[in-house]
C-alpha positions as CSV (number, residue, x, y, z in Angstrom):
1,X,-46.4,113.8,101.6
2,X,-48.6,116.4,103.4
3,X,-48.4,117.2,107.1
4,X,-50.8,119.4,109.2
5,X,-49.2,121.2,112.1
6,X,-51.3,122.6,114.9
7,X,-50.8,123.4,118.6
8,X,-52.1,125.0,121.8
9,X,-55.7,123.8,121.7
10,X,-56.1,124.6,125.4
11,X,-59.2,122.4,125.6
12,X,-61.4,123.5,128.6
13,X,-60.0,127.0,128.7
14,X,-62.4,129.8,129.7
15,X,-62.2,133.5,129.1
16,X,-62.9,134.6,132.7
17,X,-66.5,133.4,133.3
18,X,-67.2,132.6,129.6
19,X,-66.9,129.0,128.4
20,X,-65.1,128.5,125.0
21,X,-66.1,124.9,124.7
22,X,-68.6,125.3,121.9
23,X,-66.2,127.5,120.0
24,X,-63.5,124.9,120.4
25,X,-65.8,122.2,119.0
26,X,-66.4,124.4,116.0
27,X,-62.8,125.2,115.3
28,X,-61.7,121.6,115.8
29,X,-64.3,120.5,113.3
30,X,-62.8,123.1,110.9
31,X,-59.3,121.6,111.5
32,X,-60.6,118.1,110.7
33,X,-62.3,119.5,107.5
34,X,-59.0,121.1,106.4
35,X,-57.1,117.9,106.9
36,X,-59.6,116.1,104.7
37,X,-59.7,118.8,102.1
38,X,-55.9,119.0,101.9
39,X,-55.6,115.1,101.9
40,X,-53.2,115.3,104.8
41,X,-51.0,112.2,105.5
42,X,-49.8,113.1,109.1
43,X,-50.8,115.5,111.9
44,X,-48.5,117.1,114.4
45,X,-50.1,118.4,117.6
46,X,-47.3,120.4,119.4
47,X,-48.5,120.6,123.0
48,X,-50.8,122.4,125.4
49,X,-53.6,120.1,124.4
50,X,-55.5,120.9,127.6
51,X,-55.5,124.1,129.6
52,X,-55.1,122.4,132.9
53,X,-53.4,119.4,134.5
54,X,-56.8,118.1,135.4
55,X,-59.1,118.8,132.5
56,X,-62.9,118.3,132.9
57,X,-64.6,115.4,131.2
58,X,-66.1,117.6,128.5
59,X,-62.6,118.7,127.4
60,X,-61.3,115.1,127.5
61,X,-64.4,113.8,125.4
62,X,-63.8,116.6,122.9
63,X,-60.2,115.6,122.5
64,X,-60.8,111.9,121.9
65,X,-63.7,112.5,119.5
66,X,-61.7,115.0,117.5
67,X,-58.6,112.8,117.3
68,X,-60.6,109.9,116.1
69,X,-62.0,112.0,113.2
70,X,-58.7,113.7,112.6
71,X,-57.0,110.3,112.3
72,X,-59.5,109.2,109.7
73,X,-60.2,106.2,111.9
74,X,-56.6,105.2,112.1
75,X,-55.5,105.8,108.6
76,X,-53.8,109.2,109.3
77,X,-51.3,109.1,112.1
78,X,-51.2,111.8,114.7
79,X,-48.2,112.7,116.9
80,X,-49.2,114.6,120.0
81,X,-46.8,115.9,122.6
82,X,-47.5,117.5,126.0
83,X,-47.0,121.2,126.8
84,X,-46.4,123.2,130.0
85,X,-50.2,123.2,130.7
86,X,-50.5,119.4,130.3
87,X,-50.1,116.6,132.8
88,X,-47.5,114.1,131.5
89,X,-49.3,111.2,133.1
90,X,-52.7,112.3,131.8
91,X,-51.4,112.8,128.2
92,X,-49.7,109.4,128.0
93,X,-52.5,107.4,129.9
94,X,-54.6,106.6,126.7
95,X,-51.5,105.9,124.5
96,X,-51.7,102.1,124.3
97,X,-55.4,102.3,123.1
98,X,-55.0,105.4,121.0
99,X,-52.0,103.9,119.2
100,X,-54.3,101.4,117.5
101,X,-55.8,104.4,115.8
102,X,-52.3,105.7,114.9
103,X,-52.5,108.3,117.6
104,X,-49.2,108.6,119.4
105,X,-49.0,110.5,122.7
106,X,-45.6,111.4,124.1
107,X,-44.8,113.4,127.2
108,X,-42.0,111.8,129.1
109,X,-38.3,111.7,128.0
110,X,-37.8,108.4,129.7
111,X,-40.6,106.8,127.6
112,X,-39.9,104.7,124.5
113,X,-42.7,104.1,122.0
114,X,-43.1,100.4,121.2
115,X,-42.4,99.4,117.5
116,X,-44.6,97.3,115.4
117,X,-47.3,97.3,112.7
118,X,-50.8,98.8,113.5
119,X,-54.1,97.5,112.0
120,X,-54.1,100.3,109.5
121,X,-50.7,99.2,108.1
122,X,-48.9,102.1,109.7
123,X,-45.5,100.8,110.9
124,X,-43.5,102.1,113.9
125,X,-40.2,100.9,112.5
126,X,-37.7,102.4,115.0
127,X,-37.9,104.3,118.3
128,X,-36.0,105.3,121.4
129,X,-36.3,108.0,124.0
130,X,-37.5,111.2,122.2
131,X,-37.5,109.6,118.8
132,X,-39.9,107.7,116.5
133,X,-39.7,106.5,112.9
134,X,-42.9,105.8,111.0
135,X,-43.6,104.1,107.7
136,X,-46.9,104.9,106.0
137,X,-48.4,102.4,103.5
138,X,-48.7,105.0,100.7
139,X,-45.0,106.0,100.8
140,X,-41.8,104.1,100.2
141,X,-39.7,106.4,102.5
142,X,-39.8,106.7,106.3
143,X,-40.8,109.7,108.5
144,X,-38.4,110.4,111.4
145,X,-39.6,112.6,114.2
146,X,-37.6,114.0,117.1
147,X,-40.0,114.4,120.1
148,X,-39.4,117.4,122.4
149,X,-42.4,117.7,124.8
150,X,-42.2,120.4,127.5
151,X,-40.1,119.2,130.5
152,X,-40.2,120.5,134.0
153,X,-37.1,120.4,136.2
154,X,-37.9,116.9,137.6
155,X,-38.4,115.4,134.2
156,X,-35.2,116.9,132.9
157,X,-33.3,115.5,135.9
158,X,-34.7,112.1,135.1
159,X,-33.8,112.4,131.4
160,X,-30.4,114.1,131.8
161,X,-29.3,112.6,135.0
162,X,-27.3,114.3,137.8
163,X,-23.9,114.1,136.1
164,X,-24.4,116.9,133.6
165,X,-26.1,119.4,135.7
166,X,-23.3,122.0,135.3
167,X,-24.0,122.2,131.5
168,X,-26.8,124.4,130.3
169,X,-30.1,122.7,129.4
170,X,-30.1,124.1,125.8
171,X,-26.6,122.6,125.2
172,X,-27.7,119.2,126.4
173,X,-30.9,119.3,124.3
174,X,-28.9,120.3,121.3
175,X,-26.4,117.5,121.8
176,X,-29.2,115.0,122.2
177,X,-31.0,116.1,119.0
178,X,-27.7,116.1,117.1
179,X,-27.0,112.5,118.3
180,X,-30.5,111.4,117.2
181,X,-30.3,113.1,113.9
182,X,-26.8,111.7,113.1
183,X,-28.1,108.2,114.1
184,X,-31.4,108.1,112.2
185,X,-31.9,111.1,109.9
186,X,-30.3,110.7,106.5
187,X,-31.7,112.1,103.2
188,X,-33.7,109.0,102.4
189,X,-36.5,110.0,104.7
190,X,-38.5,113.0,105.9
191,X,-36.9,114.4,109.1
192,X,-39.0,116.5,111.4
193,X,-38.9,117.8,115.1
194,X,-42.0,118.6,117.2
195,X,-41.5,120.6,120.3
196,X,-43.1,122.8,123.0
197,X,-40.5,125.2,124.1
198,X,-39.6,128.9,123.8
199,X,-37.4,129.2,120.8
200,X,-35.5,132.3,119.7
201,X,-32.5,133.3,117.6
202,X,-29.4,133.8,119.8
203,X,-28.9,137.5,120.4
204,X,-32.4,138.6,119.4
205,X,-35.0,140.1,121.6
206,X,-37.4,137.3,123.0
207,X,-40.9,137.1,121.5
208,X,-43.6,138.2,123.9
209,X,-45.5,135.4,125.5
210,X,-49.3,135.7,125.4
211,X,-51.1,136.9,128.5
212,X,-53.0,133.6,128.8
213,X,-49.7,131.5,128.9
214,X,-47.6,130.4,131.8
215,X,-44.2,131.8,130.8
216,X,-41.5,129.2,130.0
217,X,-38.7,131.5,129.0
218,X,-36.7,129.9,131.7
219,X,-37.2,126.2,132.0
220,X,-36.0,124.7,135.2
221,X,-33.8,127.8,135.7
222,X,-32.3,127.5,132.2
223,X,-32.4,129.8,129.2
224,X,-34.6,129.8,126.1
225,X,-33.6,127.4,123.3
226,X,-31.7,128.8,120.4
227,X,-32.6,128.0,116.8
228,X,-29.1,127.0,115.9
229,X,-29.4,123.9,118.1
230,X,-31.6,122.3,115.4
231,X,-29.6,119.6,113.5
232,X,-29.1,120.4,109.7
233,X,-30.8,117.1,108.8
234,X,-34.1,118.4,110.1
235,X,-36.5,119.7,107.4
236,X,-39.2,121.3,109.6
237,X,-39.7,122.1,113.3
238,X,-43.3,122.2,114.4
239,X,-43.5,124.4,117.6
240,X,-46.1,125.0,120.2
241,X,-46.4,127.6,123.1
242,X,-46.6,131.0,121.4
243,X,-50.1,131.6,120.2
244,X,-49.3,133.8,117.2
245,X,-48.4,132.2,113.9
246,X,-44.8,133.0,112.9
247,X,-41.6,131.4,111.7
248,X,-38.9,131.9,114.3
249,X,-36.2,131.0,111.7
250,X,-35.9,129.7,108.2
251,X,-32.4,128.3,108.6
252,X,-31.3,125.6,108.9
253,X,-35.0,124.8,108.3
254,X,-38.4,126.5,108.9
255,X,-39.1,126.6,112.7
256,X,-42.8,127.6,113.0
257,X,-45.3,128.3,115.7
258,X,-48.7,127.4,114.1
259,X,-50.7,129.6,116.5
260,X,-53.6,128.5,118.8
261,X,-56.9,127.8,117.1
262,X,-58.7,130.6,119.1
263,X,-57.7,133.8,120.6
264,X,-57.4,133.1,124.3
265,X,-56.6,136.5,125.7
266,X,-57.0,140.1,124.6
267,X,-53.3,140.4,123.8
268,X,-54.2,138.1,120.9
269,X,-57.1,140.3,119.7
270,X,-55.6,141.2,116.3
271,X,-54.2,137.8,115.5
272,X,-55.4,135.6,112.7
273,X,-55.5,131.9,113.9
274,X,-54.2,129.2,111.5
275,X,-52.8,125.8,111.0
276,X,-49.8,125.0,108.8
277,X,-49.8,122.6,105.9
278,X,-46.3,121.2,105.0
279,X,-45.3,119.4,101.8
280,X,-42.3,117.3,102.4
281,X,-40.1,114.8,100.4
282,X,-36.8,113.3,101.4
283,X,-33.6,115.4,100.9
284,X,-35.4,118.6,99.8
285,X,-36.5,121.8,101.6
286,X,-40.1,121.6,102.6
287,X,-42.9,123.9,101.3
288,X,-45.3,125.2,103.9
289,X,-48.2,127.6,104.1
290,X,-50.6,128.8,106.8
291,X,-54.3,128.1,106.4
292,X,-56.6,130.4,108.2
293,X,-59.3,129.4,110.7
294,X,-62.6,131.2,110.8
295,X,-64.5,129.6,113.6
296,X,-64.9,131.0,117.1
297,X,-65.7,134.5,118.3
298,X,-63.1,137.3,117.7
299,X,-61.7,139.3,120.6
300,X,-61.6,143.1,120.4
301,X,-60.0,145.9,122.5
302,X,-62.0,149.1,122.0
303,X,-61.9,152.5,123.5
304,X,-64.8,155.0,123.5
305,X,-65.3,158.5,124.9
306,X,-69.1,158.6,124.7
307,X,-71.9,156.3,125.4
308,X,-73.4,156.8,121.9
309,X,-70.3,155.7,120.1
310,X,-69.8,152.7,122.4
311,X,-73.4,151.6,121.9
312,X,-73.2,152.0,118.1
313,X,-70.1,149.8,117.9
314,X,-71.6,147.2,120.2
315,X,-74.8,147.0,118.2
316,X,-72.6,146.5,115.0
317,X,-70.5,143.8,116.5
318,X,-72.8,141.5,118.5
319,X,-70.9,138.2,118.1
320,X,-67.5,138.8,119.9
321,X,-65.8,139.3,123.2
322,X,-64.7,142.8,124.0
323,X,-62.5,144.6,126.5
324,X,-64.1,148.0,126.5
325,X,-62.2,151.1,127.8
326,X,-64.5,154.1,128.6
327,X,-62.9,157.5,128.8
328,X,-64.5,159.6,131.5
329,X,-64.0,162.5,133.8
330,X,-64.8,160.4,136.9
331,X,-65.7,156.8,137.5
332,X,-68.3,155.1,135.2
333,X,-71.6,156.0,136.6
334,X,-74.2,153.2,137.3
335,X,-76.6,154.1,134.4
336,X,-73.8,154.2,131.8
337,X,-72.4,150.9,133.1
338,X,-75.9,149.3,133.0
339,X,-76.5,150.6,129.4
340,X,-73.3,149.2,128.1
341,X,-73.6,145.8,129.8
342,X,-77.2,145.5,128.7
343,X,-76.3,146.3,125.1
344,X,-73.8,143.4,124.6
345,X,-73.4,140.0,126.3
346,X,-69.7,139.7,125.5
347,X,-68.3,142.5,127.5
348,X,-65.6,140.7,129.4
349,X,-63.8,143.8,130.9
350,X,-65.2,147.3,131.3
351,X,-62.3,149.6,132.2
352,X,-62.6,153.3,133.1
353,X,-59.9,155.6,131.8
354,X,-60.0,158.8,133.9
355,X,-59.1,162.0,132.0
356,X,-56.5,164.2,133.6
357,X,-57.7,167.9,134.0
358,X,-56.2,170.1,131.3
359,X,-52.7,171.2,132.3
360,X,-52.5,168.7,135.2
361,X,-49.2,166.8,135.3
362,X,-49.2,163.0,135.5
363,X,-48.2,161.4,138.8
364,X,-44.4,161.6,139.2
365,X,-42.8,160.0,142.2
366,X,-39.5,160.9,143.8
367,X,-37.2,158.5,145.6
368,X,-38.2,159.9,149.0
369,X,-41.9,159.3,148.2
370,X,-41.3,155.6,148.3
371,X,-40.9,155.8,152.1
372,X,-44.4,157.2,152.5
373,X,-47.4,155.2,153.8
374,X,-50.1,153.8,151.6
375,X,-52.6,156.5,152.4
376,X,-50.1,159.3,151.4
377,X,-49.3,157.6,148.2
378,X,-53.0,157.3,147.4
379,X,-53.5,161.0,148.0
380,X,-50.7,161.8,145.6
381,X,-52.2,159.5,143.0
382,X,-55.7,160.9,143.4
383,X,-54.4,164.5,143.1
384,X,-52.5,163.6,139.9
385,X,-55.6,162.0,138.4
386,X,-58.3,164.5,139.5
387,X,-56.3,167.7,140.1
388,X,-57.7,168.0,143.7
389,X,-57.3,166.4,147.1
390,X,-59.5,163.4,148.0
391,X,-62.2,164.3,150.4
392,X,-62.8,162.7,153.8
393,X,-65.4,160.2,152.5
394,X,-63.1,158.9,149.8
395,X,-60.2,158.7,152.3
396,X,-62.3,156.7,154.8
397,X,-63.4,154.3,152.0
398,X,-59.7,153.8,151.0
399,X,-58.8,153.1,154.5
400,X,-61.6,150.5,154.7
401,X,-60.3,148.8,151.5
402,X,-56.7,148.5,152.7
403,X,-57.7,147.3,156.1
404,X,-59.6,144.5,154.5
405,X,-56.6,143.6,152.3
406,X,-54.4,143.5,155.4
């Protein structure tokens, strides 16, 4: 069977004052087209469906219309879990109605999905907290899925109870997954886990979280989850949260972040956005491959030291968002700023990079400098950057700024 893994749609997200809704519509249509072209049997949506706990109606409408198309009007089941940007109540609210289209929302560890047969013939044959087993009409084997939505401390307390609070969160989750896998996951079915957590190999340096993400390295005061916690029966782990496509581990099975469908911050500027197509049969290692997404505007970080070179690049790259750093002796003057902003409608940030005078050392603070007042520290910084003391007008302006801050 074929499975499509996607995550981190962040519907409704903006890039500062720029709406990304039209780009999101385009890239979600592309994902639907990929599912159709690849003849996908099942979709896994691994959290951060929305960008906020209270999404606007355009984002909600986009989700429902996309999932209806993605489900092929109920013939292709979709398993969608909540992420750290999602409201658990909001995600599960449409579940009873959506389930008739084979769309299963899951966000609370104290929830159990009802069993039964849907109009499309899809069967929910077994379920309990954080687990579901499906049977599709086209296949004579079941699909077992361990469900691991993001959980804040309150939800974890509800799920884990007060008695085990001395044990670490990751150990409790690992024991729970092992118990479910031992109970349900033999080699006569396809065994999967879908989760929205920060996974890493024990002892390795943590992967950097994207600038646009709320960090969840510590969940409820606990540590990141380790890859060795995944039970050996599991054949593929579909992850959400990190926005770059990569496999955290390949043993005991592939544990993969599919990437977000769009670049949502300039830290993602060089990333290729993708979904993952998995081919799975019972009792065998899965085959998986990323499929690139082409819709949406790219994000670039570019640095220029002349107006001519900046304008030439902006003219050659009209359909993008750019964080432009401009190297200058002093602040960017008004005419230069106007020329740059007029040349391109997608300049999100315009950052001056002040050149130090030749031979001038960079700012170096001593311990005793930390006791100095704000004005004195500003004078040190200004001298380091410009090679001369700030004049009275600049000092008066700085005093005005910090007085407003206070």
